[in-house]
C-alpha positions in Angstrom: -147.4 -12.9 -112.4 -146.9 -11.0 -109.0 -143.6 -9.3 -108.3 -142.8 -8.8 -104.7 -139.6 -6.6 -103.9 -137.7 -6.7 -100.5 -134.4 -5.5 -99.3 -135.1 -1.7 -99.0 -134.4 0.4 -95.8 -132.4 3.1 -94.3 -128.7 3.3 -94.9 -126.0 6.0 -94.6 -124.4 7.5 -97.6 -121.6 5.3 -98.7 -123.5 2.1 -97.6 -124.9 -0.7 -99.7 -128.2 -2.6 -100.1 -129.3 -5.4 -102.0 -132.8 -5.4 -103.5 -134.6 -8.7 -104.4 -137.5 -9.2 -106.6 -139.4 -12.5 -106.4 -141.9 -13.5 -109.2 -144.8 -15.7 -108.5 -144.4 -17.4 -111.9 -141.7 -17.9 -114.4 -139.6 -15.0 -115.8 -137.7 -17.1 -118.3 -139.8 -15.8 -121.2 -139.5 -12.1 -120.2 -137.3 -10.4 -122.7 -136.5 -7.6 -120.2 -136.8 -7.1 -116.5 -135.8 -4.0 -114.9 -135.6 -2.0 -111.8 -137.3 1.5 -111.8 -137.4 4.1 -109.2 -139.6 7.1 -108.0 -138.0 9.8 -105.9 -140.3 12.2 -104.0 -141.6 14.9 -106.3 -139.9 13.3 -109.2 -141.1 11.1 -112.1 -140.4 7.3 -112.2 -137.1 6.5 -114.0 -135.4 3.4 -115.2 -132.5 2.6 -112.9 -131.3 -0.7 -114.7 -132.5 -3.4 -117.0 -131.3 -6.9 -118.1 -132.5 -8.9 -121.0 -132.9 -12.6 -121.2 -129.5 -12.9 -122.8 -127.9 -11.0 -120.2 -127.3 -7.6 -121.6 -127.6 -4.8 -119.0 -128.3 -1.1 -119.2 -128.0 1.4 -116.4 -129.0 5.0 -115.9 -126.0 7.2 -115.8 -126.4 8.1 -112.3 -126.0 4.7 -111.1 -123.3 3.2 -113.6 -120.5 1.8 -111.7 -122.4 1.6 -108.4 -125.4 -0.6 -109.1 -125.4 -4.1 -110.6 -128.6 -5.9 -111.9 -128.8 -9.5 -112.2 -131.6 -12.0 -112.8 -131.9 -15.7 -111.9 -134.5 -17.5 -114.2 -134.3 -20.7 -112.3 -135.5 -18.9 -109.1 -137.7 -16.4 -111.0 -135.7 -13.7 -109.2 -134.2 -10.3 -110.1 -131.6 -8.6 -107.9 -130.2 -5.1 -107.7 -126.9 -4.6 -105.8 -126.4 -1.1 -104.7 -123.1 0.2 -103.6 -121.8 3.6 -102.5 -125.3 4.7 -102.0 -126.1 8.4 -102.1 -128.9 10.5 -100.6 -130.1 11.3 -104.2 -130.7 7.5 -104.4 -133.6 7.8 -102.0 -136.7 6.5 -103.7 -139.2 3.7 -103.9 -137.6 0.9 -106.0 -140.0 -1.4 -108.1 -139.1 -4.3 -110.2 -141.0 -4.6 -113.5 -141.6 -6.8 -116.7 -142.1 -3.6 -118.8 -145.5 -3.4 -120.4 -146.6 -6.3 -118.3 -146.2 -6.7 -114.6 -145.1 -4.2 -111.8 -144.3 -4.8 -108.1 -145.3 -2.5 -105.4 -142.1 -1.4 -104.5 -139.6 -1.2 -101.6 -138.4 2.0 -100.1 -134.8 3.0 -99.9 -133.7 5.9 -97.9 -130.1 7.1 -97.9 -129.0 9.6 -95.1 -126.3 12.0 -95.4 
C-alpha cells in the first residue's frame, strides 16, 4: 500500500487547510490510521488517529481545531485543520502505524 498526501501549503494564522491521504490499496482492514507531523528541529508527533470503528484521538495541541476522518470506500484519510497557528508548521504524513507511511505534505503557517 502506498500513501500519498496532498493539500499542504502556505496559509496565514487563523486560516484553514484540508489534507488528504490517498491509499493505493484498501484501508478497510487497517485498525488505525493516523496523521503525524514533524516540525523543524523537533521529533515526529502524532496529530490525530482514527480506528476502523470511528474512534478518534487528538494531540492536546490540536483538539477543537483539527478533525480526522477516513473513507474506507475511497481508501482515503482526511485532516481538516482550522484556526491554524504558526506552531502547526510542519511536514504532515499519514500512516498506517507499523506498516505504511506517506512521504508527507508541507504545511506552513505564517503569523
